[in-house]
N, C-alpha and C positions, 0 to 999 in steps of 0.2 A: 643137540647134536643129530637128532632124527631129522630136524628142518634140514640142515646141510646136507646129510646123506640123500634125502628125498630129492633135494633141489638137484644134486649131482647126477642122481638116477633119471630124473626126467629130462635133464640136459643132455645128458649123454644119449638117451634114446633119441632125442629131437635131432641131435647131430648125426646119428646113424640113419634116420629116415631122409634128412636133408641130404646127405650124400647120395643115397640110393636115387631119391628124386632128381637130383642134379645130373646123375649118370642116365636118366632116361629122358631128360629134358623137361622135367616138371618143376622148373625153378620157382615159380610163385608158391607152389604147394609145399615145396621143400622148405622155404621160408616161414611159412604161416602155419605149418603142421603142429597141432596140440598145443597152440598158444593158450588155449582155456585152461591148461594144466598149471598155469601159473597164476590164475585168478584165485582169491581167497576161497570161494566155493570148493573149488577142487585142491587147492595147495594144501590148506590146512587140514583136510580130510586126510591127504596123502602123508602128511607129518605125523598124524595122530596114529595112523595104522601102519606106518611104514615097517617093513620087514626086511626088504632087500632082495629076496628071492621070488617074489611074485607081486602082483598088482595089490597095492593097499586096498583097492576097491573091493576086492574079494573078502579081505578082513573086515572091512565095514559092513559088508554084506552079512558075513557070519554073525557080526555083532548086533547088527540092528534088524535085520531081516531084509534090508535093502540097502543099495548105495547110493546117497544123494550125490556123491561126486560122480558117479557113473551116469546117473539120470541128467545130470547138468552137462556132461562131456558129451554123450551121444546125441544130445539134441543140438550140437553147435559144431561138429566135425563130420564133415559129409563123406569121409573115407570109412565110417563105421557101418556096417550093413543094418545096424538098428536104427539108424538116422532115416533109412528108406523105407520103413515098414509102415504102411497104411491100410486103409480099408480097400478092398479090390473093387474093381469097377462092377456096378450091379448088371445082372442079367438083363439082357434086353429084350430077349425071345424067351420062349419056353415056359415051362409049368412054374418056374421060380421067377417070372419077369418081375423087375424091379427090387429084387432082393439082393442085399450085399452078399459078397462072398466071404465076407469075414477079413481077417488081418491076413495081409500077404507081403512078401517082399517085392517092392518095386525094382525096376531095372535100373541099376546104377550107372550113371555115365562112366565111359571107360577110363577116363582120367582117375576118378575115385576108385575104381577097382583096382588099378594099378598102386595107388597110393596105400589102399587097405592092404594089397600083398606085401609092399615094401614094409608097411607098418608091423605086419605079421613076422617078418624076418628079422628086423630091428629088435621087436620085443624079445624074440627067441634068443637073439645074441645078448640083449642087455641082462636077462635073468639067467641064461644057462652059462654065459662067460665061457670058459675053456671047454665046456662040454658041447657047446654048439656043434652041430654039424649041418650040412645043405638039406638034411631031412627033418631038422628040428620043427620047422614051421608046419611042415604038412602032418608031423606026428601030433603036434598039439591041436592043429585044426580037427583031424579025424577024431581026436579024443572026444571033441564037443560037436562034431558035425550033425548029431541027430537032433540037436537043438536050436540049429541056426534056421532063421527064417529068411531065405534068399530067393530071388527071383531065379528062376532055372538058367536063364542065360549068365547072369552073374556068378552063379554057383559054377557053371562049367568052365567059364573064364578063369575064376579064381583057383579051382582045382586044377586047370591046365597048368598054371603058372607054378603052383606049388609042387606039383608032380615033375614039372621040368626042372625046377630048382634041385629037386631031391636027386634026379637022375643025371643031369647034365651040368649043374654047379651055376654059381652066382653070375659069372662073367658071361657065358652064353644066354642065360635067361634075361639078364638085364639088356643085352644086346638085342634079343628077340623082341623085347618089350619095345624099346625105342625105334627099331627099324621095321617092325611088322604090326604089333598091337596097336601102337598109338598113331601110326600112318594109316591104319584102316585096312591093311593088306590081310589082315585076319578077320573074317567076319565076327561080328559080335551083335 
């Protein structure tokens, strides 16, 4: 029974993301979104830790101290900020010449920032169901914001879209993404 419920949850999420991606013109990303969730590495863990009201990856992390499904997922899906974490470019001048800056968020291509935004909206809808509001994705983001490793430009764009959704709603935000953000009219 958990396997069927998990399958329904991830498929519903995928359909929500696909609908959002299609609305803004990201057809290929909508079709390919989160296909790795159907792989045995992710799907079997999802079935084992399924709860229905939150990601099974969190339950696996609590049980084992890490999530094997998440480690697999984030390394295969470019719409996750964690995919874009790398060592910063070493200093070329100054007292620390040649030294690494350590782990940093790399600037994500805009189409993946948009997919990340849509993914967050869809996840909020999927888990909150009738309690979902246009502020839900922003509230969830704000709750974990201090832990996110993001490039400053990526952070600004994501936060602008989340705030716009909370203040102006989905229809206006998705139209803005399609006609302004993805066309390059809004600097990124």
